[in-house]
C-alpha positions as CSV (number, residue, x, y, z in Angstrom):
1,X,20.5,10.1,-2.4
2,X,21.5,6.5,-2.8
3,X,25.3,6.0,-3.3
4,X,26.2,6.3,-7.0
5,X,22.8,7.7,-8.1
6,X,21.9,11.2,-9.0
7,X,18.2,10.3,-8.8
8,X,16.6,9.8,-5.3
9,X,15.0,6.4,-4.9
10,X,11.3,6.8,-4.2
11,X,9.5,3.8,-2.6
12,X,5.8,3.9,-3.7
13,X,4.1,1.9,-0.9
14,X,1.9,-0.8,-2.3
15,X,-0.5,-1.7,0.5
16,X,-3.6,-2.4,-1.7
17,X,-4.9,1.2,-1.2
18,X,-3.7,3.3,-4.0
19,X,-3.1,3.7,-7.7
20,X,0.6,2.9,-7.4
21,X,1.4,2.6,-11.1
22,X,0.4,6.2,-11.9
23,X,2.2,7.4,-8.8
24,X,5.4,5.6,-9.9
25,X,5.2,7.2,-13.4
26,X,4.7,10.6,-11.9
27,X,7.7,10.4,-9.7
28,X,9.9,8.9,-12.4
29,X,9.0,11.8,-14.7
30,X,9.8,14.2,-11.8
31,X,13.3,13.0,-11.6
32,X,13.1,10.2,-9.0
33,X,13.9,6.5,-9.5
34,X,10.6,5.1,-8.3
35,X,9.9,1.6,-7.3
36,X,6.6,0.1,-6.2
37,X,7.0,-2.1,-3.1
38,X,5.1,-3.8,-0.4
39,X,8.3,-5.0,1.3
40,X,9.3,-3.1,4.5
41,X,13.0,-3.7,4.1
42,X,13.0,-2.4,0.5
43,X,11.1,0.7,1.6
44,X,13.5,1.4,4.4
45,X,16.4,1.5,2.0
46,X,14.7,4.1,-0.2
47,X,15.5,7.8,-0.1
48,X,11.9,8.9,0.1
49,X,8.5,7.3,0.7
50,X,5.4,7.9,-1.3
51,X,2.1,7.0,0.4
52,X,-0.7,6.9,-2.2
53,X,-4.3,6.2,-1.1
54,X,-7.7,5.9,-2.6
55,X,-10.7,4.9,-0.6
56,X,-11.7,4.6,3.1
57,X,-9.5,6.3,5.7
58,X,-9.7,3.5,8.3
59,X,-9.5,0.7,5.8
60,X,-6.4,2.3,4.3
61,X,-4.8,2.7,7.7
62,X,-5.6,-0.9,8.7
63,X,-4.1,-2.1,5.4
64,X,-1.0,0.0,6.0
65,X,-0.6,-1.5,9.5
66,X,-1.2,-5.1,8.4
67,X,1.4,-4.7,5.7
68,X,4.1,-3.7,8.2
69,X,4.7,-0.5,6.4
70,X,3.2,1.8,9.1
71,X,6.4,1.3,11.1
72,X,8.5,2.3,8.1
73,X,6.5,5.5,7.7
74,X,6.8,6.3,11.4
75,X,10.5,5.8,11.3
76,X,10.9,8.1,8.3
77,X,8.9,10.8,10.0
78,X,10.9,10.4,13.3
79,X,14.2,10.6,11.4
80,X,13.0,13.6,9.3
81,X,13.4,11.7,6.1
82,X,11.2,12.7,3.1
83,X,7.7,11.4,2.8
84,X,5.0,12.4,0.3
85,X,1.3,11.5,0.9
86,X,-1.3,11.6,-1.9
87,X,-5.1,12.0,-1.3
88,X,-6.0,9.6,1.5
89,X,-2.2,9.3,2.0
90,X,-2.3,12.9,3.0
91,X,-5.3,12.5,5.3
92,X,-3.6,9.6,7.1
93,X,-1.1,12.2,8.4
94,X,-3.8,13.7,10.7
95,X,-5.0,12.5,14.1
96,X,-8.1,10.8,12.9
97,X,-11.2,11.0,10.6
98,X,-14.9,10.8,10.6
99,X,-14.4,8.0,8.1
100,X,-13.9,5.3,10.7
101,X,-12.4,4.8,14.1
102,X,-8.7,4.0,13.3
103,X,-6.4,6.7,14.7
104,X,-4.3,8.5,12.1
105,X,-0.5,8.8,12.1
106,X,-0.8,12.0,14.1
107,X,1.9,14.0,12.4
108,X,-0.4,16.9,11.7
109,X,-2.8,18.5,14.2
110,X,-6.5,18.2,13.3
111,X,-9.0,15.7,11.9
112,X,-10.6,14.8,8.6
113,X,-14.3,15.5,8.1
114,X,-16.9,14.8,5.4
115,X,-18.1,17.6,3.2
116,X,-21.3,19.2,4.5
117,X,-24.7,17.8,3.8
118,X,-25.9,19.1,0.5
119,X,-22.5,19.0,-1.1
120,X,-22.1,16.7,-4.1
121,X,-19.6,14.0,-3.2
122,X,-17.1,12.9,-4.2
123,X,-15.6,16.2,-5.1
124,X,-14.3,15.1,-8.4
125,X,-12.6,17.1,-11.1
126,X,-10.2,20.0,-11.6
127,X,-10.0,22.9,-9.1
128,X,-7.7,25.8,-8.5
129,X,-5.0,25.6,-5.9
130,X,-4.3,28.9,-4.0
131,X,-1.3,29.7,-1.9
132,X,-2.1,29.9,1.8
133,X,-1.3,33.2,3.5
134,X,2.4,33.6,3.8
135,X,3.1,30.8,1.3
136,X,3.1,32.7,-2.0
137,X,6.9,32.3,-2.4
138,X,7.0,28.6,-1.4
139,X,9.1,26.8,-4.0
140,X,6.6,23.9,-4.0
141,X,4.0,26.3,-5.5
142,X,6.2,27.6,-8.3
143,X,4.2,27.2,-11.5
144,X,1.4,25.6,-9.5
145,X,-0.4,28.3,-7.5
146,X,-3.5,29.6,-9.3
147,X,-3.6,26.5,-11.6
148,X,-6.1,23.7,-11.6
149,X,-5.3,20.2,-10.3
150,X,-7.3,17.0,-10.2
151,X,-9.3,16.0,-7.1
152,X,-11.4,13.0,-6.1
153,X,-12.5,12.8,-2.5
154,X,-15.4,13.1,-0.1
155,X,-13.5,14.1,3.0
156,X,-11.2,17.0,3.8
157,X,-8.7,18.0,6.5
158,X,-9.7,20.4,9.3
159,X,-6.5,21.5,11.0
160,X,-6.4,22.6,14.6
161,X,-3.3,24.6,13.7
162,X,-3.0,25.7,10.1
163,X,0.7,26.6,10.2
164,X,1.6,23.5,8.1
165,X,-0.9,24.4,5.3
166,X,0.8,25.6,2.1
167,X,-2.1,25.5,-0.4
168,X,-5.9,25.6,-0.2
169,X,-8.9,25.1,-2.5
170,X,-12.6,25.5,-2.1
171,X,-15.5,23.2,-2.7
172,X,-19.0,22.8,-1.2
173,X,-18.7,26.0,0.7
174,X,-15.5,24.8,2.4
175,X,-12.0,26.2,2.1
176,X,-9.7,23.3,2.9
177,X,-6.0,22.4,2.8
178,X,-4.9,20.7,-0.4
179,X,-1.1,21.0,0.1
180,X,0.6,20.6,3.4
181,X,4.1,20.4,4.7
182,X,5.5,19.6,8.1
183,X,9.3,19.2,8.3
184,X,10.3,16.7,5.6
185,X,6.7,15.5,5.0
186,X,4.5,16.8,2.2
187,X,0.9,15.9,1.4
188,X,-1.5,16.7,-1.3
189,X,-5.3,16.2,-1.3
190,X,-5.2,16.4,-5.1
191,X,-3.6,13.8,-7.3
192,X,-0.4,15.4,-8.8
193,X,0.2,12.2,-10.8
194,X,-3.1,12.7,-12.6
195,X,-2.9,16.5,-13.0
196,X,-1.0,16.8,-16.2
197,X,1.8,19.3,-16.6
198,X,0.9,21.3,-13.5
199,X,1.0,18.2,-11.3
200,X,4.3,17.1,-12.9
201,X,5.7,20.6,-12.1
202,X,4.8,20.2,-8.4
203,X,6.4,16.8,-8.2
204,X,9.5,18.1,-10.0
205,X,9.6,21.1,-7.5
206,X,9.6,18.6,-4.6
207,X,12.1,16.2,-6.0
208,X,14.4,19.1,-6.9
209,X,14.2,20.3,-3.3
210,X,15.6,17.0,-1.9
211,X,19.1,18.0,-3.1
């Protein structure tokens, strides 16, 4: 926490690749003091980083790098400080994607692939999030597992090691990760900030876990 504040400061990274305003509102409601910023120095001073993302994997990564914020994210990860990635912001945590040639951040093992031919894309709407095997009692999923959250995406993560996968959902004949955690980093394929009371519950669970 920042000195003198009971609310963790969450820097919502504005790198022209996400719906930052709704993310800010979501984290404010969850108990953080959220600020939208494109300034690396401001982001570094925050307690947690939020990486939103809507659109093309490689374009989002290129924009993150051009903004100078990729280094901030890398430092947070290396220092085991809290990071929360949303939608493409979660996909960026993997090693790469079929959606372009830019290498991912490489925190999570595996790649991102497009839904199979014949699937209607984007996958858009509300789907049920299920706890992964062994994750039924994960505090992130309290009040969330078995509920519907809002998705909009055409690509999904294919882990080479699924030990970081906390929650999954199914679409187009594919069972894919939708909630992941590795150390202090959490990612969601769904949009918690657009998922009503259940999404708010997940964000509240996470903010409360920061202590």
